[in-house]
C-alpha positions in Angstrom: -53.4 58.6 312.3 -51.5 58.3 315.5 -53.2 58.9 318.8 -51.4 59.9 322.1 -51.5 57.0 324.5 -51.9 57.4 328.3 -48.6 58.4 329.8 -46.8 58.5 326.4 -44.3 61.3 325.8 -44.4 63.4 322.7 -41.0 62.1 321.6 -42.3 58.5 321.5 -45.5 59.7 319.8 -43.4 61.4 317.1 -41.2 58.3 316.8 -44.3 56.1 316.2 -45.6 58.6 313.6 -42.3 58.6 311.7 -42.2 54.8 311.7 -45.7 54.7 310.4 -45.0 57.2 307.6 -41.8 55.3 306.5 -43.6 52.0 306.6 -46.5 53.3 304.5 -44.1 54.4 301.7 -45.5 57.9 301.4 -42.2 59.7 301.4 -40.6 57.4 298.8 -43.6 57.9 296.5 -43.4 61.7 296.9 -39.6 61.6 296.1 -40.2 59.4 293.1 -42.9 61.7 291.7 -41.0 64.9 292.3 -39.5 64.7 288.7 -40.9 63.2 285.6 -39.2 59.9 284.7 -39.9 58.3 281.4 -41.1 54.7 281.1 -37.8 53.6 279.6 -35.9 55.2 282.4 -38.1 53.5 285.0 -37.5 50.1 283.3 -33.8 50.7 283.2 -33.7 51.7 286.9 -35.8 48.7 287.9 -33.5 46.4 286.0 -30.4 47.9 287.8 -32.2 47.5 291.1 -33.0 43.8 290.4 -29.4 43.1 289.4 -28.1 44.7 292.6 -30.6 42.7 294.6 -29.5 39.4 292.9 -25.8 40.2 293.5 -26.4 41.1 297.1 -28.4 37.8 297.6 -25.7 35.7 296.0 -23.0 37.5 298.1 -25.0 36.8 301.3 -25.5 33.1 300.3 -21.7 32.5 299.9 -20.9 33.7 303.4 
């Protein structure tokens, strides 16, 4: 819930609301649950994500 502060414009209120929604992870959860994904596919995707994260971290460490 986002309340309008004194003297706050509707644009900044909307910006705060969007940040709060993104931070809570609601949209990503909805996108993930939009289609059924089997357990094996979820594991495969998580493994790929972990590999990308490790590669990215090792690339950042070398710079």
